[in-house]
N, CA, C and O of each residue as an XYZ file, in Angstrom:
436
protein
N     124.604     71.359     84.657
C     123.458     72.230     84.464
C     123.276     72.454     82.956
O     124.239     72.693     82.227
N     122.042     72.372     82.519
C     121.762     72.548     81.092
C     121.893     74.002     80.664
O     121.868     74.921     81.483
N     122.029     74.176     79.381
C     122.132     75.537     78.825
C     120.877     76.338     79.158
O     120.959     77.500     79.555
N     119.718     75.708     78.994
C     118.465     76.395     79.297
C     118.419     76.812     80.756
O     118.024     77.932     81.079
N     118.816     75.926     81.616
C     118.820     76.225     83.045
C     119.730     77.417     83.348
O     119.362     78.308     84.113
N     120.888     77.426     82.758
C     121.813     78.541     82.967
C     121.234     79.853     82.438
O     121.302     80.885     83.106
N     120.669     79.803     81.240
C     120.087     81.020     80.647
C     118.905     81.536     81.461
O     118.759     82.742     81.660
N     118.066     80.619     81.930
C     116.902     81.028     82.729
C     117.343     81.596     84.072
O     116.777     82.582     84.543
N     118.346     80.984     84.689
C     118.857     81.515     85.957
C     119.466     82.900     85.765
O     119.295     83.784     86.604
N     120.172     83.079     84.662
C     120.747     84.388     84.349
C     119.645     85.428     84.147
O     119.729     86.546     84.657
N     118.624     85.048     83.407
C     117.504     85.960     83.173
C     116.777     86.271     84.482
O     116.404     87.417     84.734
N     116.582     85.258     85.303
C     115.935     85.465     86.595
C     116.751     86.429     87.470
O     116.186     87.313     88.115
N     118.071     86.257     87.489
C     118.935     87.142     88.265
C     118.835     88.579     87.760
O     118.742     89.517     88.551
N     118.854     88.744     86.456
C     118.738     90.084     85.872
C     117.389     90.718     86.225
O     117.313     91.909     86.527
N     116.336     89.913     86.182
C     115.003     90.415     86.538
C     114.953     90.805     88.009
O     114.350     91.818     88.365
N     115.576     90.014     88.855
C     115.603     90.312     90.293
C     116.358     91.613     90.568
O     115.923     92.430     91.379
N     117.479     91.798     89.895
C     118.250     93.037     90.044
C     117.436     94.228     89.547
O     117.421     95.288     90.173
N     116.764     94.043     88.420
C     115.920     95.102     87.866
C     114.801     95.460     88.840
O     114.503     96.636     89.047
N     114.183     94.440     89.437
C     113.112     94.667     90.409
C     113.633     95.465     91.604
O     112.957     96.378     92.079
N     114.808     95.134     92.085
C     115.403     95.878     93.207
C     115.699     97.320     92.810
O     115.535     98.233     93.619
N     116.135     97.529     91.563
C     116.433     98.895     91.121
C     115.160     99.736     91.051
O     115.216    100.958     91.191
N     114.024     99.096     90.837
C     112.761     99.835     90.802
C     112.401    100.391     92.184
O     111.697    101.396     92.285
N     112.881     99.742     93.239
C     112.608    100.221     94.597
C     113.246    101.577     94.860
O     112.813    102.307     95.752
N     114.265    101.914     94.094
C     114.966    103.184     94.275
C     114.343    104.326     93.475
O     114.770    105.475     93.591
N     113.334    104.010     92.665
C     112.711    105.018     91.809
C     111.617    105.753     92.582
O     110.807    105.145     93.281
N     111.618    107.061     92.436
C     110.566    107.893     93.009
C     110.287    109.044     92.049
O     110.899    109.141     90.985
N     109.368    109.905     92.430
C     109.001    110.994     91.523
C     110.157    111.955     91.276
O     110.198    112.624     90.243
N     111.092    112.030     92.212
C     112.222    112.933     92.054
C     113.243    112.473     91.034
O     113.907    113.294     90.402
N     113.372    111.171     90.871
C     114.391    110.675     89.943
C     113.803    109.846     88.796
O     114.544    109.246     88.018
N     112.496    109.816     88.696
C     111.835    108.979     87.700
C     112.212    109.377     86.274
O     112.589    108.529     85.466
N     112.109    110.653     85.975
C     112.351    111.107     84.600
C     113.770    110.811     84.131
O     113.971    110.385     82.994
N     114.750    111.032     84.996
C     116.128    110.801     84.581
C     116.451    109.312     84.453
O     117.358    108.941     83.708
N     115.725    108.463     85.164
C     115.986    107.023     85.115
C     115.052    106.255     84.190
O     115.302    105.087     83.895
N     113.989    106.887     83.734
C     112.981    106.168     82.955
C     113.556    105.555     81.675
O     113.275    104.399     81.359
N     114.350    106.321     80.948
C     114.917    105.818     79.688
C     115.796    104.596     79.937
O     115.751    103.631     79.174
N     116.588    104.635     80.993
C     117.456    103.513     81.336
C     116.616    102.295     81.719
O     116.898    101.177     81.287
N     115.583    102.520     82.533
C     114.711    101.427     82.949
C     113.983    100.804     81.763
O     113.863     99.583     81.657
N     113.503    101.665     80.878
C     112.787    101.173     79.711
C     113.708    100.328     78.824
O     113.317     99.271     78.330
N     114.930    100.813     78.635
C     115.901    100.084     77.825
C     116.227     98.722     78.448
O     116.298     97.715     77.744
N     116.421     98.697     79.755
C     116.728     97.444     80.449
C     115.539     96.487     80.383
O     115.708     95.285     80.179
N     114.347     97.029     80.556
C     113.142     96.198     80.496
C     112.980     95.590     79.100
O     112.637     94.414     78.972
N     113.223     96.379     78.066
C     113.145     95.878     76.695
C     114.185     94.777     76.467
O     113.911     93.780     75.800
N     115.367     94.970     77.022
C     116.420     93.965     76.906
C     115.991     92.650     77.561
O     116.202     91.574     77.002
N     115.391     92.746     78.743
C     114.901     91.544     79.432
C     113.802     90.855     78.619
O     113.767     89.630     78.503
N     112.913     91.667     78.065
C     111.834     91.115     77.237
C     112.391     90.402     76.007
O     111.929     89.321     75.642
N     113.379     91.013     75.380
C     113.990     90.412     74.200
C     114.671     89.085     74.535
O     114.585     88.125     73.770
N     115.345     89.040     75.680
C     115.992     87.796     76.099
C     114.958     86.701     76.343
O     115.155     85.547     75.964
N     113.852     87.082     76.981
C     112.794     86.096     77.245
C     112.181     85.626     75.923
O     111.936     84.432     75.750
N     111.935     86.532     75.008
C     111.399     86.156     73.697
C     112.354     85.242     72.939
O     111.932     84.297     72.273
N     113.649     85.539     73.049
C     114.654     84.696     72.398
C     114.612     83.277     72.976
O     114.689     82.295     72.237
N     114.490     83.184     74.287
C     114.393     81.867     74.919
C     113.132     81.137     74.462
O     113.157     79.935     74.197
N     112.034     81.879     74.375
C     110.770     81.268     73.933
C     110.878     80.714     72.520
O     110.279     79.687     72.201
N     111.643     81.395     71.676
C     111.806     80.935     70.295
C     112.823     79.793     70.179
O     112.736     78.950     69.287
N     113.781     79.793     71.101
C     114.889     78.842     70.997
C     114.629     77.488     71.657
O     115.269     76.494     71.314
N     113.691     77.452     72.601
C     113.466     76.216     73.344
C     112.006     75.796     73.276
O     111.111     76.607     73.039
N     111.801     74.532     73.487
C     110.466     73.962     73.480
C     109.661     74.456     74.692
O     110.208     74.669     75.774
N     108.372     74.628     74.488
C     107.484     75.136     75.539
C     107.518     74.237     76.778
O     107.521     74.729     77.907
N     107.543     72.945     76.567
C     107.546     72.019     77.700
C     108.810     72.176     78.554
O     108.760     72.006     79.772
N     109.932     72.496     77.924
C     111.169     72.737     78.664
C     111.093     74.043     79.453
O     111.555     74.129     80.591
N     110.504     75.051     78.824
C     110.417     76.368     79.463
C     109.476     76.372     80.658
O     109.671     77.138     81.601
N     108.466     75.528     80.625
C     107.481     75.505     81.710
C     108.120     75.219     83.060
O     107.627     75.680     84.089
N     109.199     74.470     83.066
C     109.892     74.141     84.310
C     110.399     75.398     85.015
O     110.482     75.444     86.243
N     110.731     76.400     84.236
C     111.347     77.602     84.782
C     110.411     78.804     84.829
O     110.644     79.745     85.587
N     109.374     78.778     84.038
C     108.522     79.958     83.888
C     107.805     80.390     85.158
O     107.549     81.581     85.335
N     107.477     79.465     86.041
C     106.759     79.833     87.261
C     107.554     80.850     88.069
O     107.023     81.878     88.489
N     108.806     80.557     88.276
C     109.687     81.447     89.047
C     109.875     82.772     88.315
O     109.792     83.842     88.918
N     110.125     82.692     87.035
C     110.370     83.890     86.239
C     109.100     84.731     86.089
O     109.144     85.955     86.210
N     107.976     84.075     85.826
C     106.712     84.797     85.660
C     106.329     85.562     86.916
O     105.778     86.661     86.835
N     106.619     84.985     88.074
C     106.320     85.666     89.343
C     107.126     86.961     89.446
O     106.597     88.003     89.831
N     108.401     86.883     89.100
C     109.263     88.067     89.152
C     108.832     89.113     88.133
O     108.824     90.308     88.429
N     108.477     88.667     86.942
C     108.015     89.596     85.904
C     106.717     90.276     86.338
O     106.519     91.466     86.090
N     105.845     89.520     86.982
C     104.602     90.103     87.481
C     104.895     91.150     88.557
O     104.239     92.190     88.605
N     105.874     90.879     89.416
C     106.261     91.848     90.442
C     106.812     93.116     89.802
O     106.534     94.220     90.271
N     107.591     92.965     88.738
C     108.124     94.127     88.019
C     106.978     94.952     87.446
O     106.965     96.177     87.566
N     106.029     94.281     86.831
C     104.865     94.956     86.254
C     104.071     95.697     87.329
O     103.674     96.846     87.132
N     103.842     95.042     88.455
C     103.096     95.669     89.553
C     103.858     96.869     90.117
O     103.259     97.891     90.453
N     105.172     96.737     90.217
C     105.989     97.834     90.740
C     105.950     99.037     89.796
O     105.834    100.178     90.243
N     106.046     98.777     88.483
C     105.922     99.860     87.506
C     104.570    100.552     87.651
O     104.498    101.781     87.674
N     103.506     99.770     87.747
C     102.169    100.338     87.909
C     102.092    101.199     89.164
O     101.528    102.293     89.145
N     102.656    100.700     90.243
C     102.645    101.436     91.505
C     103.396    102.763     91.387
O     102.931    103.795     91.869
N     104.555    102.721     90.744
C     105.347    103.941     90.558
C     104.567    104.950     89.718
O     104.507    106.133     90.054
N     103.976    104.480     88.631
C     103.222    105.383     87.757
C     102.005    105.965     88.463
O     101.707    107.147     88.290
N     101.298    105.168     89.250
C     100.140    105.670     89.991
C     100.564    106.737     90.986
O      99.898    107.762     91.127
N     101.669    106.498     91.673
C     102.176    107.464     92.646
C     102.536    108.777     91.972
O     102.197    109.850     92.472
N     103.213    108.697     90.850
C     103.623    109.904     90.135
C     102.409    110.646     89.596
O     102.357    111.874     89.665
N     101.431    109.919     89.059
C     100.210    110.565     88.567
C      99.488    111.282     89.696
O      99.000    112.397     89.513
N      99.417    110.650     90.860
C      98.758    111.260     92.006
C      99.494    112.526     92.440
O      98.865    113.538     92.747
N     100.815    112.468     92.465
C     101.601    113.645     92.824
C     101.395    114.767     91.811
O     101.281    115.933     92.190
N     101.347    114.424     90.531
C     101.117    115.434     89.493
C      99.733    116.052     89.639
O      99.557    117.256     89.454
N      98.756    115.220     89.972
C      97.394    115.725     90.175
C      97.347    116.707     91.335
O      96.704    117.753     91.251
N      98.038    116.362     92.425
C      98.075    117.243     93.591
C      98.749    118.565     93.261
O      98.277    119.626     93.669
N      99.846    118.506     92.528
C     100.546    119.733     92.142
C      99.665    120.576     91.231
O      99.594    121.796     91.380
N      98.999    119.928     90.295
C      98.104    120.637     89.387
C      96.982    121.331     90.164
O      96.635    122.480     89.890
N      96.427    120.612     91.133
C      95.359    121.186     91.955
C      95.867    122.403     92.728
O      95.187    123.427     92.794
N      97.063    122.291     93.313
C      97.631    123.404     94.088
C      97.917    124.603     93.186
O      97.677    125.747     93.574
N      98.429    124.340     91.980
C      98.690    125.441     91.048
C      97.404    126.139     90.638
O      97.349    127.367     90.558
N      96.379    125.352     90.381
C      95.088    125.920     90.008
C      94.520    126.748     91.161
O      93.957    127.822     90.949
N      94.674    126.243     92.364
C      94.203    126.942     93.554
C      94.926    128.282     93.710
O      94.293    129.298     93.997
N      96.243    128.287     93.522
C      97.026    129.519     93.611
C      96.638    130.508     92.510
O      96.553    131.713     92.749
N      96.405    129.990     91.310
C      95.993    130.827     90.194
C      94.652    131.493     90.503
O      94.467    132.682     90.247
N      93.731    130.724     91.049
C      92.418    131.269     91.402
C      92.529    132.317     92.498
O      91.816    133.320     92.468
N      93.413    132.100     93.462
C      93.632    133.091     94.522
C      94.179    134.388     93.933
O      93.780    135.484     94.327
N      95.097    134.241     92.984
C      95.694    135.406     92.341
C      94.635    136.181     91.558
O      94.602    137.411     91.594
N      93.759    135.441     90.843
C      92.684    136.096     90.097
C      91.746    136.838     91.045
O      91.317    137.957     90.763
N      91.435    136.199     92.175
C      90.558    136.820     93.156
C      91.182    138.090     93.708
O      90.496    139.096     93.888
N      92.481    138.048     93.977
C      93.180    139.221     94.518
C      93.180    140.350     93.486
O      93.108    141.519     93.864
N      93.257    140.036     92.216
C      93.238    141.054     91.168
C      91.872    141.705     91.043
O      91.778    142.878     90.679
N      90.818    140.967     91.339
C      89.459    141.529     91.259
C      89.180    142.504     92.397
O      88.332    143.385     92.256
N      89.859    142.364     93.490
C      89.593    143.226     94.665
C      90.184    144.544     94.523
O      90.052    145.380     95.417
């Protein structure tokens, strides 16, 4: 197995593990895990950039299809997590505003 093949397989495995770890993220644990996820994602990006600089594009194309699919899944999963959290924050904000308005109304009576 070539060095490139080994490095790409290693990167693919790391991306797959990272993708699985994203499945465990929810609004309850997002904040405490975000820094770790961001650091790991940056590390994966740096490794991919290093490979892009170290090897010829034609060599990388053999492996990029598999890797690009996984990276796209990671991106979609991040987007999904962020949308879910934003929606939850919006709902909480709406409920707080509703309670505040009820309290104001009760004070006027």
